[in-house]
mmCIF file of the protein (N, C-alpha, C, O) and its ligand, coordinates in Angstrom:
data_MODEL
# 
_entry.id   MODEL 
# 
loop_
_entity.id 
_entity.type 
_entity.pdbx_number_of_molecules 
1 polymer     1 
2 non-polymer 1 
# 
_entity_poly.entity_id                      1 
_entity_poly.type                           'polypeptide(L)' 
_entity_poly.nstd_linkage                   no 
_entity_poly.nstd_monomer                   no 
_entity_poly.pdbx_seq_one_letter_code       
;(UNK)(UNK)(UNK)(UNK)(UNK)(UNK)(UNK)(UNK)(UNK)(UNK)(UNK)(UNK)(UNK)(UNK)(UNK)(UNK)
(UNK)(UNK)(UNK)(UNK)(UNK)(UNK)(UNK)(UNK)(UNK)(UNK)(UNK)(UNK)(UNK)(UNK)(UNK)(UNK)
(UNK)(UNK)(UNK)(UNK)(UNK)(UNK)(UNK)(UNK)(UNK)(UNK)(UNK)(UNK)(UNK)(UNK)
;
_entity_poly.pdbx_seq_one_letter_code_can   XXXXXXXXXXXXXXXXXXXXXXXXXXXXXXXXXXXXXXXXXXXXXX 
_entity_poly.pdbx_strand_id                 A 
# 
loop_
_entity_poly_seq.entity_id 
_entity_poly_seq.num 
_entity_poly_seq.mon_id 
_entity_poly_seq.hetero 
1 1  UNK n 
1 2  UNK n 
1 3  UNK n 
1 4  UNK n 
1 5  UNK n 
1 6  UNK n 
1 7  UNK n 
1 8  UNK n 
1 9  UNK n 
1 10 UNK n 
1 11 UNK n 
1 12 UNK n 
1 13 UNK n 
1 14 UNK n 
1 15 UNK n 
1 16 UNK n 
1 17 UNK n 
1 18 UNK n 
1 19 UNK n 
1 20 UNK n 
1 21 UNK n 
1 22 UNK n 
1 23 UNK n 
1 24 UNK n 
1 25 UNK n 
1 26 UNK n 
1 27 UNK n 
1 28 UNK n 
1 29 UNK n 
1 30 UNK n 
1 31 UNK n 
1 32 UNK n 
1 33 UNK n 
1 34 UNK n 
1 35 UNK n 
1 36 UNK n 
1 37 UNK n 
1 38 UNK n 
1 39 UNK n 
1 40 UNK n 
1 41 UNK n 
1 42 UNK n 
1 43 UNK n 
1 44 UNK n 
1 45 UNK n 
1 46 UNK n 
# 
loop_
_struct_asym.id 
_struct_asym.entity_id 
A 1 
B 2 
# 
loop_
_chem_comp.id 
_chem_comp.type 
_chem_comp.mon_nstd_flag 
UNK 'L-peptide linking' . 
ZN  non-polymer         . 
# 
_pdbx_entity_nonpoly.entity_id   2 
_pdbx_entity_nonpoly.name        ? 
_pdbx_entity_nonpoly.comp_id     ZN 
# 
_pdbx_nonpoly_scheme.asym_id         B 
_pdbx_nonpoly_scheme.entity_id       2 
_pdbx_nonpoly_scheme.mon_id          ZN 
_pdbx_nonpoly_scheme.ndb_seq_num     1 
_pdbx_nonpoly_scheme.pdb_seq_num     101 
_pdbx_nonpoly_scheme.auth_seq_num    101 
_pdbx_nonpoly_scheme.pdb_mon_id      ZN 
_pdbx_nonpoly_scheme.auth_mon_id     ZN 
_pdbx_nonpoly_scheme.pdb_strand_id   A 
_pdbx_nonpoly_scheme.pdb_ins_code    . 
# 
loop_
_atom_site.group_PDB 
_atom_site.id 
_atom_site.type_symbol 
_atom_site.label_atom_id 
_atom_site.label_alt_id 
_atom_site.label_comp_id 
_atom_site.label_asym_id 
_atom_site.label_entity_id 
_atom_site.label_seq_id 
_atom_site.pdbx_PDB_ins_code 
_atom_site.Cartn_x 
_atom_site.Cartn_y 
_atom_site.Cartn_z 
_atom_site.occupancy 
_atom_site.B_iso_or_equiv 
_atom_site.pdbx_formal_charge 
_atom_site.auth_seq_id 
_atom_site.auth_comp_id 
_atom_site.auth_asym_id 
_atom_site.auth_atom_id 
_atom_site.pdbx_PDB_model_num 
ATOM   1   N  N  . UNK A 1 1  ? 4.431   16.560  8.197   1.00 0.00 ? 1   UNK A N  1 
ATOM   2   C  CA . UNK A 1 1  ? 3.032   16.267  8.535   1.00 0.00 ? 1   UNK A CA 1 
ATOM   3   C  C  . UNK A 1 1  ? 2.647   14.883  8.036   1.00 0.00 ? 1   UNK A C  1 
ATOM   4   O  O  . UNK A 1 1  ? 2.886   14.510  6.887   1.00 0.00 ? 1   UNK A O  1 
ATOM   5   N  N  . UNK A 1 2  ? 2.072   14.178  8.905   1.00 0.00 ? 2   UNK A N  1 
ATOM   6   C  CA . UNK A 1 2  ? 1.648   12.836  8.518   1.00 0.00 ? 2   UNK A CA 1 
ATOM   7   C  C  . UNK A 1 2  ? 0.212   12.633  8.973   1.00 0.00 ? 2   UNK A C  1 
ATOM   8   O  O  . UNK A 1 2  ? -0.064  12.148  10.070  1.00 0.00 ? 2   UNK A O  1 
ATOM   9   N  N  . UNK A 1 3  ? -0.655  13.010  8.113   1.00 0.00 ? 3   UNK A N  1 
ATOM   10  C  CA . UNK A 1 3  ? -2.066  12.893  8.473   1.00 0.00 ? 3   UNK A CA 1 
ATOM   11  C  C  . UNK A 1 3  ? -2.588  11.516  8.075   1.00 0.00 ? 3   UNK A C  1 
ATOM   12  O  O  . UNK A 1 3  ? -2.578  11.137  6.904   1.00 0.00 ? 3   UNK A O  1 
ATOM   13  N  N  . UNK A 1 4  ? -3.024  10.815  9.041   1.00 0.00 ? 4   UNK A N  1 
ATOM   14  C  CA . UNK A 1 4  ? -3.505  9.465   8.759   1.00 0.00 ? 4   UNK A CA 1 
ATOM   15  C  C  . UNK A 1 4  ? -5.027  9.444   8.832   1.00 0.00 ? 4   UNK A C  1 
ATOM   16  O  O  . UNK A 1 4  ? -5.629  9.832   9.833   1.00 0.00 ? 4   UNK A O  1 
ATOM   17  N  N  . UNK A 1 5  ? -5.616  8.988   7.762   1.00 0.00 ? 5   UNK A N  1 
ATOM   18  C  CA . UNK A 1 5  ? -7.070  8.939   7.755   1.00 0.00 ? 5   UNK A CA 1 
ATOM   19  C  C  . UNK A 1 5  ? -7.541  7.620   8.335   1.00 0.00 ? 5   UNK A C  1 
ATOM   20  O  O  . UNK A 1 5  ? -7.060  6.545   7.977   1.00 0.00 ? 5   UNK A O  1 
ATOM   21  N  N  . UNK A 1 6  ? -8.465  7.734   9.213   1.00 0.00 ? 6   UNK A N  1 
ATOM   22  C  CA . UNK A 1 6  ? -8.980  6.524   9.829   1.00 0.00 ? 6   UNK A CA 1 
ATOM   23  C  C  . UNK A 1 6  ? -10.382 6.233   9.313   1.00 0.00 ? 6   UNK A C  1 
ATOM   24  O  O  . UNK A 1 6  ? -11.082 7.126   8.834   1.00 0.00 ? 6   UNK A O  1 
ATOM   25  N  N  . UNK A 1 7  ? -10.763 5.014   9.415   1.00 0.00 ? 7   UNK A N  1 
ATOM   26  C  CA . UNK A 1 7  ? -12.100 4.645   8.974   1.00 0.00 ? 7   UNK A CA 1 
ATOM   27  C  C  . UNK A 1 7  ? -12.114 4.274   7.507   1.00 0.00 ? 7   UNK A C  1 
ATOM   28  O  O  . UNK A 1 7  ? -11.110 3.854   6.932   1.00 0.00 ? 7   UNK A O  1 
ATOM   29  N  N  . UNK A 1 8  ? -13.268 4.443   6.933   1.00 0.00 ? 8   UNK A N  1 
ATOM   30  C  CA . UNK A 1 8  ? -13.395 4.046   5.541   1.00 0.00 ? 8   UNK A CA 1 
ATOM   31  C  C  . UNK A 1 8  ? -12.790 5.089   4.625   1.00 0.00 ? 8   UNK A C  1 
ATOM   32  O  O  . UNK A 1 8  ? -13.122 6.273   4.676   1.00 0.00 ? 8   UNK A O  1 
ATOM   33  N  N  . UNK A 1 9  ? -11.912 4.617   3.810   1.00 0.00 ? 9   UNK A N  1 
ATOM   34  C  CA . UNK A 1 9  ? -11.322 5.495   2.813   1.00 0.00 ? 9   UNK A CA 1 
ATOM   35  C  C  . UNK A 1 9  ? -11.516 4.854   1.449   1.00 0.00 ? 9   UNK A C  1 
ATOM   36  O  O  . UNK A 1 9  ? -10.914 3.834   1.116   1.00 0.00 ? 9   UNK A O  1 
ATOM   37  N  N  . UNK A 1 10 ? -12.350 5.470   0.705   1.00 0.00 ? 10  UNK A N  1 
ATOM   38  C  CA . UNK A 1 10 ? -12.592 4.930   -0.632  1.00 0.00 ? 10  UNK A CA 1 
ATOM   39  C  C  . UNK A 1 10 ? -11.624 5.575   -1.600  1.00 0.00 ? 10  UNK A C  1 
ATOM   40  O  O  . UNK A 1 10 ? -11.649 6.783   -1.838  1.00 0.00 ? 10  UNK A O  1 
ATOM   41  N  N  . UNK A 1 11 ? -10.792 4.750   -2.134  1.00 0.00 ? 11  UNK A N  1 
ATOM   42  C  CA . UNK A 1 11 ? -9.808  5.266   -3.072  1.00 0.00 ? 11  UNK A CA 1 
ATOM   43  C  C  . UNK A 1 11 ? -10.317 5.074   -4.490  1.00 0.00 ? 11  UNK A C  1 
ATOM   44  O  O  . UNK A 1 11 ? -10.714 3.983   -4.899  1.00 0.00 ? 11  UNK A O  1 
ATOM   45  N  N  . UNK A 1 12 ? -10.291 6.140   -5.193  1.00 0.00 ? 12  UNK A N  1 
ATOM   46  C  CA . UNK A 1 12 ? -10.751 6.061   -6.571  1.00 0.00 ? 12  UNK A CA 1 
ATOM   47  C  C  . UNK A 1 12 ? -9.647  5.464   -7.432  1.00 0.00 ? 12  UNK A C  1 
ATOM   48  O  O  . UNK A 1 12 ? -8.487  5.870   -7.359  1.00 0.00 ? 12  UNK A O  1 
ATOM   49  N  N  . UNK A 1 13 ? -10.022 4.526   -8.217  1.00 0.00 ? 13  UNK A N  1 
ATOM   50  C  CA . UNK A 1 13 ? -9.036  3.920   -9.109  1.00 0.00 ? 13  UNK A CA 1 
ATOM   51  C  C  . UNK A 1 13 ? -8.300  2.775   -8.455  1.00 0.00 ? 13  UNK A C  1 
ATOM   52  O  O  . UNK A 1 13 ? -7.304  2.283   -8.985  1.00 0.00 ? 13  UNK A O  1 
ATOM   53  N  N  . UNK A 1 14 ? -8.784  2.351   -7.308  1.00 0.00 ? 14  UNK A N  1 
ATOM   54  C  CA . UNK A 1 14 ? -8.131  1.241   -6.625  1.00 0.00 ? 14  UNK A CA 1 
ATOM   55  C  C  . UNK A 1 14 ? -9.132  0.115   -6.411  1.00 0.00 ? 14  UNK A C  1 
ATOM   56  O  O  . UNK A 1 14 ? -10.256 0.329   -5.958  1.00 0.00 ? 14  UNK A O  1 
ATOM   57  N  N  . UNK A 1 15 ? -8.700  -1.055  -6.742  1.00 0.00 ? 15  UNK A N  1 
ATOM   58  C  CA . UNK A 1 15 ? -9.537  -2.213  -6.468  1.00 0.00 ? 15  UNK A CA 1 
ATOM   59  C  C  . UNK A 1 15 ? -8.736  -3.193  -5.629  1.00 0.00 ? 15  UNK A C  1 
ATOM   60  O  O  . UNK A 1 15 ? -7.514  -3.091  -5.519  1.00 0.00 ? 15  UNK A O  1 
ATOM   61  N  N  . UNK A 1 16 ? -9.443  -4.137  -5.045  1.00 0.00 ? 16  UNK A N  1 
ATOM   62  C  CA . UNK A 1 16 ? -8.740  -5.094  -4.211  1.00 0.00 ? 16  UNK A CA 1 
ATOM   63  C  C  . UNK A 1 16 ? -8.564  -6.406  -4.960  1.00 0.00 ? 16  UNK A C  1 
ATOM   64  O  O  . UNK A 1 16 ? -9.462  -6.884  -5.655  1.00 0.00 ? 16  UNK A O  1 
ATOM   65  N  N  . UNK A 1 17 ? -7.401  -6.955  -4.797  1.00 0.00 ? 17  UNK A N  1 
ATOM   66  C  CA . UNK A 1 17 ? -7.096  -8.218  -5.438  1.00 0.00 ? 17  UNK A CA 1 
ATOM   67  C  C  . UNK A 1 17 ? -7.926  -9.338  -4.810  1.00 0.00 ? 17  UNK A C  1 
ATOM   68  O  O  . UNK A 1 17 ? -7.980  -9.453  -3.586  1.00 0.00 ? 17  UNK A O  1 
ATOM   69  N  N  . UNK A 1 18 ? -8.564  -10.152 -5.625  1.00 0.00 ? 18  UNK A N  1 
ATOM   70  C  CA . UNK A 1 18 ? -9.386  -11.245 -5.099  1.00 0.00 ? 18  UNK A CA 1 
ATOM   71  C  C  . UNK A 1 18 ? -8.554  -12.325 -4.414  1.00 0.00 ? 18  UNK A C  1 
ATOM   72  O  O  . UNK A 1 18 ? -9.074  -13.118 -3.629  1.00 0.00 ? 18  UNK A O  1 
ATOM   73  N  N  . UNK A 1 19 ? -7.296  -12.345 -4.709  1.00 0.00 ? 19  UNK A N  1 
ATOM   74  C  CA . UNK A 1 19 ? -6.445  -13.394 -4.145  1.00 0.00 ? 19  UNK A CA 1 
ATOM   75  C  C  . UNK A 1 19 ? -5.823  -12.969 -2.821  1.00 0.00 ? 19  UNK A C  1 
ATOM   76  O  O  . UNK A 1 19 ? -5.945  -13.663 -1.812  1.00 0.00 ? 19  UNK A O  1 
ATOM   77  N  N  . UNK A 1 20 ? -5.159  -11.827 -2.840  1.00 0.00 ? 20  UNK A N  1 
ATOM   78  C  CA . UNK A 1 20 ? -4.419  -11.414 -1.644  1.00 0.00 ? 20  UNK A CA 1 
ATOM   79  C  C  . UNK A 1 20 ? -5.067  -10.228 -0.948  1.00 0.00 ? 20  UNK A C  1 
ATOM   80  O  O  . UNK A 1 20 ? -4.593  -9.761  0.087   1.00 0.00 ? 20  UNK A O  1 
ATOM   81  N  N  . UNK A 1 21 ? -6.156  -9.749  -1.532  1.00 0.00 ? 21  UNK A N  1 
ATOM   82  C  CA . UNK A 1 21 ? -6.890  -8.608  -0.963  1.00 0.00 ? 21  UNK A CA 1 
ATOM   83  C  C  . UNK A 1 21 ? -6.041  -7.350  -0.884  1.00 0.00 ? 21  UNK A C  1 
ATOM   84  O  O  . UNK A 1 21 ? -6.337  -6.424  -0.128  1.00 0.00 ? 21  UNK A O  1 
ATOM   85  N  N  . UNK A 1 22 ? -5.013  -7.338  -1.655  1.00 0.00 ? 22  UNK A N  1 
ATOM   86  C  CA . UNK A 1 22 ? -4.150  -6.162  -1.671  1.00 0.00 ? 22  UNK A CA 1 
ATOM   87  C  C  . UNK A 1 22 ? -4.723  -5.086  -2.574  1.00 0.00 ? 22  UNK A C  1 
ATOM   88  O  O  . UNK A 1 22 ? -5.606  -5.338  -3.394  1.00 0.00 ? 22  UNK A O  1 
ATOM   89  N  N  . UNK A 1 23 ? -4.205  -3.900  -2.406  1.00 0.00 ? 23  UNK A N  1 
ATOM   90  C  CA . UNK A 1 23 ? -4.674  -2.801  -3.222  1.00 0.00 ? 23  UNK A CA 1 
ATOM   91  C  C  . UNK A 1 23 ? -3.981  -2.829  -4.576  1.00 0.00 ? 23  UNK A C  1 
ATOM   92  O  O  . UNK A 1 23 ? -2.756  -2.880  -4.682  1.00 0.00 ? 23  UNK A O  1 
ATOM   93  N  N  . UNK A 1 24 ? -4.808  -2.794  -5.587  1.00 0.00 ? 24  UNK A N  1 
ATOM   94  C  CA . UNK A 1 24 ? -4.277  -2.839  -6.939  1.00 0.00 ? 24  UNK A CA 1 
ATOM   95  C  C  . UNK A 1 24 ? -4.948  -1.747  -7.758  1.00 0.00 ? 24  UNK A C  1 
ATOM   96  O  O  . UNK A 1 24 ? -6.142  -1.488  -7.605  1.00 0.00 ? 24  UNK A O  1 
ATOM   97  N  N  . UNK A 1 25 ? -4.200  -1.132  -8.597  1.00 0.00 ? 25  UNK A N  1 
ATOM   98  C  CA . UNK A 1 25 ? -4.782  -0.131  -9.476  1.00 0.00 ? 25  UNK A CA 1 
ATOM   99  C  C  . UNK A 1 25 ? -5.804  -0.793  -10.378 1.00 0.00 ? 25  UNK A C  1 
ATOM   100 O  O  . UNK A 1 25 ? -5.628  -1.924  -10.829 1.00 0.00 ? 25  UNK A O  1 
ATOM   101 N  N  . UNK A 1 26 ? -6.860  -0.069  -10.626 1.00 0.00 ? 26  UNK A N  1 
ATOM   102 C  CA . UNK A 1 26 ? -7.966  -0.672  -11.368 1.00 0.00 ? 26  UNK A CA 1 
ATOM   103 C  C  . UNK A 1 26 ? -7.580  -1.014  -12.794 1.00 0.00 ? 26  UNK A C  1 
ATOM   104 O  O  . UNK A 1 26 ? -8.193  -1.876  -13.424 1.00 0.00 ? 26  UNK A O  1 
ATOM   105 N  N  . UNK A 1 27 ? -6.581  -0.348  -13.289 1.00 0.00 ? 27  UNK A N  1 
ATOM   106 C  CA . UNK A 1 27 ? -6.156  -0.624  -14.655 1.00 0.00 ? 27  UNK A CA 1 
ATOM   107 C  C  . UNK A 1 27 ? -5.060  -1.678  -14.713 1.00 0.00 ? 27  UNK A C  1 
ATOM   108 O  O  . UNK A 1 27 ? -4.616  -2.073  -15.791 1.00 0.00 ? 27  UNK A O  1 
ATOM   109 N  N  . UNK A 1 28 ? -4.633  -2.124  -13.549 1.00 0.00 ? 28  UNK A N  1 
ATOM   110 C  CA . UNK A 1 28 ? -3.554  -3.103  -13.528 1.00 0.00 ? 28  UNK A CA 1 
ATOM   111 C  C  . UNK A 1 28 ? -4.051  -4.459  -14.018 1.00 0.00 ? 28  UNK A C  1 
ATOM   112 O  O  . UNK A 1 28 ? -5.156  -4.890  -13.692 1.00 0.00 ? 28  UNK A O  1 
ATOM   113 N  N  . UNK A 1 29 ? -3.230  -5.100  -14.786 1.00 0.00 ? 29  UNK A N  1 
ATOM   114 C  CA . UNK A 1 29 ? -3.593  -6.419  -15.299 1.00 0.00 ? 29  UNK A CA 1 
ATOM   115 C  C  . UNK A 1 29 ? -3.113  -7.527  -14.381 1.00 0.00 ? 29  UNK A C  1 
ATOM   116 O  O  . UNK A 1 29 ? -3.720  -8.594  -14.290 1.00 0.00 ? 29  UNK A O  1 
ATOM   117 N  N  . UNK A 1 30 ? -2.022  -7.252  -13.712 1.00 0.00 ? 30  UNK A N  1 
ATOM   118 C  CA . UNK A 1 30 ? -1.452  -8.256  -12.813 1.00 0.00 ? 30  UNK A CA 1 
ATOM   119 C  C  . UNK A 1 30 ? -1.256  -7.644  -11.435 1.00 0.00 ? 30  UNK A C  1 
ATOM   120 O  O  . UNK A 1 30 ? -0.738  -6.535  -11.302 1.00 0.00 ? 30  UNK A O  1 
ATOM   121 N  N  . UNK A 1 31 ? -1.667  -8.364  -10.434 1.00 0.00 ? 31  UNK A N  1 
ATOM   122 C  CA . UNK A 1 31 ? -1.501  -7.886  -9.077  1.00 0.00 ? 31  UNK A CA 1 
ATOM   123 C  C  . UNK A 1 31 ? -0.015  -7.812  -8.726  1.00 0.00 ? 31  UNK A C  1 
ATOM   124 O  O  . UNK A 1 31 ? 0.709   -8.795  -8.890  1.00 0.00 ? 31  UNK A O  1 
ATOM   125 N  N  . UNK A 1 32 ? 0.437   -6.677  -8.253  1.00 0.00 ? 32  UNK A N  1 
ATOM   126 C  CA . UNK A 1 32 ? 1.851   -6.523  -7.911  1.00 0.00 ? 32  UNK A CA 1 
ATOM   127 C  C  . UNK A 1 32 ? 2.232   -7.280  -6.650  1.00 0.00 ? 32  UNK A C  1 
ATOM   128 O  O  . UNK A 1 32 ? 3.415   -7.456  -6.358  1.00 0.00 ? 32  UNK A O  1 
ATOM   129 N  N  . UNK A 1 33 ? 1.252   -7.717  -5.920  1.00 0.00 ? 33  UNK A N  1 
ATOM   130 C  CA . UNK A 1 33 ? 1.520   -8.405  -4.653  1.00 0.00 ? 33  UNK A CA 1 
ATOM   131 C  C  . UNK A 1 33 ? 1.695   -9.909  -4.848  1.00 0.00 ? 33  UNK A C  1 
ATOM   132 O  O  . UNK A 1 33 ? 2.646   -10.517 -4.356  1.00 0.00 ? 33  UNK A O  1 
ATOM   133 N  N  . UNK A 1 34 ? 0.749   -10.483 -5.579  1.00 0.00 ? 34  UNK A N  1 
ATOM   134 C  CA . UNK A 1 34 ? 0.777   -11.939 -5.700  1.00 0.00 ? 34  UNK A CA 1 
ATOM   135 C  C  . UNK A 1 34 ? 0.861   -12.399 -7.157  1.00 0.00 ? 34  UNK A C  1 
ATOM   136 O  O  . UNK A 1 34 ? 0.820   -13.594 -7.449  1.00 0.00 ? 34  UNK A O  1 
ATOM   137 N  N  . UNK A 1 35 ? 0.977   -11.447 -8.043  1.00 0.00 ? 35  UNK A N  1 
ATOM   138 C  CA . UNK A 1 35 ? 1.159   -11.763 -9.461  1.00 0.00 ? 35  UNK A CA 1 
ATOM   139 C  C  . UNK A 1 35 ? -0.054  -12.452 -10.076 1.00 0.00 ? 35  UNK A C  1 
ATOM   140 O  O  . UNK A 1 35 ? 0.066   -13.154 -11.080 1.00 0.00 ? 35  UNK A O  1 
ATOM   141 N  N  . UNK A 1 36 ? -1.176  -12.256 -9.492  1.00 0.00 ? 36  UNK A N  1 
ATOM   142 C  CA . UNK A 1 36 ? -2.373  -12.852 -10.059 1.00 0.00 ? 36  UNK A CA 1 
ATOM   143 C  C  . UNK A 1 36 ? -2.866  -12.019 -11.221 1.00 0.00 ? 36  UNK A C  1 
ATOM   144 O  O  . UNK A 1 36 ? -2.893  -10.790 -11.161 1.00 0.00 ? 36  UNK A O  1 
ATOM   145 N  N  . UNK A 1 37 ? -3.249  -12.696 -12.257 1.00 0.00 ? 37  UNK A N  1 
ATOM   146 C  CA . UNK A 1 37 ? -3.774  -11.980 -13.408 1.00 0.00 ? 37  UNK A CA 1 
ATOM   147 C  C  . UNK A 1 37 ? -5.192  -11.529 -13.093 1.00 0.00 ? 37  UNK A C  1 
ATOM   148 O  O  . UNK A 1 37 ? -6.071  -12.339 -12.798 1.00 0.00 ? 37  UNK A O  1 
ATOM   149 N  N  . UNK A 1 38 ? -5.390  -10.229 -13.161 1.00 0.00 ? 38  UNK A N  1 
ATOM   150 C  CA . UNK A 1 38 ? -6.669  -9.674  -12.733 1.00 0.00 ? 38  UNK A CA 1 
ATOM   151 C  C  . UNK A 1 38 ? -7.673  -9.601  -13.874 1.00 0.00 ? 38  UNK A C  1 
ATOM   152 O  O  . UNK A 1 38 ? -8.841  -9.954  -13.710 1.00 0.00 ? 38  UNK A O  1 
ATOM   153 N  N  . UNK A 1 39 ? -7.225  -9.154  -14.992 1.00 0.00 ? 39  UNK A N  1 
ATOM   154 C  CA . UNK A 1 39 ? -8.135  -9.051  -16.127 1.00 0.00 ? 39  UNK A CA 1 
ATOM   155 C  C  . UNK A 1 39 ? -8.014  -10.288 -16.998 1.00 0.00 ? 39  UNK A C  1 
ATOM   156 O  O  . UNK A 1 39 ? -6.944  -10.603 -17.519 1.00 0.00 ? 39  UNK A O  1 
ATOM   157 N  N  . UNK A 1 40 ? -9.116  -10.971 -17.141 1.00 0.00 ? 40  UNK A N  1 
ATOM   158 C  CA . UNK A 1 40 ? -9.076  -12.208 -17.920 1.00 0.00 ? 40  UNK A CA 1 
ATOM   159 C  C  . UNK A 1 40 ? -9.029  -11.922 -19.406 1.00 0.00 ? 40  UNK A C  1 
ATOM   160 O  O  . UNK A 1 40 ? -8.398  -12.632 -20.190 1.00 0.00 ? 40  UNK A O  1 
ATOM   161 N  N  . UNK A 1 41 ? -9.704  -10.879 -19.752 1.00 0.00 ? 41  UNK A N  1 
ATOM   162 C  CA . UNK A 1 41 ? -9.659  -10.498 -21.162 1.00 0.00 ? 41  UNK A CA 1 
ATOM   163 C  C  . UNK A 1 41 ? -8.895  -9.185  -21.286 1.00 0.00 ? 41  UNK A C  1 
ATOM   164 O  O  . UNK A 1 41 ? -9.117  -8.248  -20.518 1.00 0.00 ? 41  UNK A O  1 
ATOM   165 N  N  . UNK A 1 42 ? -8.018  -9.133  -22.235 1.00 0.00 ? 42  UNK A N  1 
ATOM   166 C  CA . UNK A 1 42 ? -7.221  -7.926  -22.459 1.00 0.00 ? 42  UNK A CA 1 
ATOM   167 C  C  . UNK A 1 42 ? -8.094  -6.725  -22.775 1.00 0.00 ? 42  UNK A C  1 
ATOM   168 O  O  . UNK A 1 42 ? -9.178  -6.578  -22.211 1.00 0.00 ? 42  UNK A O  1 
ATOM   169 N  N  . UNK A 1 43 ? -7.654  -5.907  -23.630 1.00 0.00 ? 43  UNK A N  1 
ATOM   170 C  CA . UNK A 1 43 ? -8.489  -4.768  -23.989 1.00 0.00 ? 43  UNK A CA 1 
ATOM   171 C  C  . UNK A 1 43 ? -9.519  -5.160  -25.033 1.00 0.00 ? 43  UNK A C  1 
ATOM   172 O  O  . UNK A 1 43 ? -9.190  -5.703  -26.087 1.00 0.00 ? 43  UNK A O  1 
ATOM   173 N  N  . UNK A 1 44 ? -10.746 -4.879  -24.721 1.00 0.00 ? 44  UNK A N  1 
ATOM   174 C  CA . UNK A 1 44 ? -11.813 -5.221  -25.645 1.00 0.00 ? 44  UNK A CA 1 
ATOM   175 C  C  . UNK A 1 44 ? -12.474 -3.920  -26.082 1.00 0.00 ? 44  UNK A C  1 
ATOM   176 O  O  . UNK A 1 44 ? -13.450 -3.460  -25.490 1.00 0.00 ? 44  UNK A O  1 
ATOM   177 N  N  . UNK A 1 45 ? -11.933 -3.368  -27.094 1.00 0.00 ? 45  UNK A N  1 
ATOM   178 C  CA . UNK A 1 45 ? -12.466 -2.098  -27.551 1.00 0.00 ? 45  UNK A CA 1 
ATOM   179 C  C  . UNK A 1 45 ? -13.571 -2.303  -28.575 1.00 0.00 ? 45  UNK A C  1 
ATOM   180 O  O  . UNK A 1 45 ? -13.499 -3.153  -29.462 1.00 0.00 ? 45  UNK A O  1 
ATOM   181 N  N  . UNK A 1 46 ? -14.572 -1.497  -28.408 1.00 0.00 ? 46  UNK A N  1 
ATOM   182 C  CA . UNK A 1 46 ? -15.651 -1.613  -29.368 1.00 0.00 ? 46  UNK A CA 1 
ATOM   183 C  C  . UNK A 1 46 ? -15.552 -0.492  -30.386 1.00 0.00 ? 46  UNK A C  1 
ATOM   184 O  O  . UNK A 1 46 ? -16.378 -0.407  -31.295 1.00 0.00 ? 46  UNK A O  1 
HETATM 185 ZN ZN . ZN  B 2 .  ? -2.913  -10.095 -5.225  1.00 0.00 2 101 ZN  A ZN 1 
# 
């Protein structure tokens, strides 16, 4: 079975890379597509 969803699919935990517009996990620090560093500041725990 290959059910393909059409239209808007909001994926939780996924953000788009500002450089290549690829799908990147929200916790990812570096885009796996274009190697762009996504988070400018590392972990900032309070
Ligand atoms: Zn990218």
